[in-house]
C-alpha positions in Angstrom: 27.4 16.6 40.6 28.8 13.0 41.4 30.0 10.6 38.5 26.8 8.5 39.0 24.7 11.5 38.4 26.8 12.4 35.4 26.2 8.8 33.7 22.9 8.6 34.5 22.2 12.0 32.9 24.2 11.3 29.9 22.4 8.0 29.6 19.1 9.7 30.2 19.5 11.7 27.1 21.0 9.4 25.1 17.9 7.1 25.4 15.1 9.6 25.7 16.1 12.5 23.5 18.1 10.5 20.9 16.6 7.2 21.3 19.6 5.0 21.4 19.0 1.3 23.0 19.7 1.5 26.6 21.1 -2.1 27.1 23.6 -1.1 24.4 24.9 1.9 26.5 27.6 0.4 29.2 30.9 1.7 30.3 33.3 0.1 28.0 30.5 0.7 24.8 32.0 2.5 22.1 30.1 5.5 21.2 29.7 5.3 17.3 30.4 1.3 17.1 28.3 -0.2 19.9 25.8 2.7 20.5 25.4 3.8 17.1 26.2 7.7 17.4 26.7 9.4 14.0 28.0 12.8 13.1 24.4 14.1 13.2 24.0 12.9 17.0 27.1 14.3 18.0 25.5 17.7 16.9 22.6 17.4 19.1 25.1 15.9 22.0 26.9 19.1 21.8 23.9 21.1 22.1 22.3 18.8 25.2 25.5 18.8 27.3 25.9 22.4 27.0 22.3 22.8 28.2 22.8 20.2 30.9 26.2 20.6 32.1 26.8 24.4 31.2 30.0 24.5 29.0 30.7 23.8 25.2 32.4 20.7 24.0 35.2 21.6 21.5 35.4 19.4 18.4 38.9 18.4 18.8 37.9 16.8 22.4 35.1 14.6 20.5 37.8 13.1 18.5 39.7 11.4 21.3 36.5 10.2 23.1 35.6 6.6 21.9 33.6 5.2 24.8 30.6 5.8 27.0 33.1 6.3 30.2 35.5 8.4 28.2 32.6 11.1 27.6 31.5 10.7 31.4 35.4 11.1 32.3 35.1 14.4 30.0 32.2 15.7 31.4 33.4 15.1 34.7 36.4 16.6 34.3 34.9 19.8 32.8 32.3 20.3 35.6 34.8 20.1 38.6 
C-alpha cells in the first residue's frame, strides 16, 4: 500500500465515519487541536485502523502521535 493510499483511507474514515471537517485534515494538522479528535474518537480510530489495516494501535504509541502526517507515518511503518 502506498503512502498516498494510506492518507486517502485515513482521511476517508475521519470524514465519512467520524464526521470531521475534510478541510481541516492537512498533513500538518494536529489531531486533537486542529481536527478535533478526542479520547472517544481515538477508541473508534483504533477499531477502524484494525479493521482497515490489520493491526492494533498500542495506546502508548498514540501518545506520541500529534499530527495527521505522523499518524500516517505510523500506519505506513506498521504495514510494511
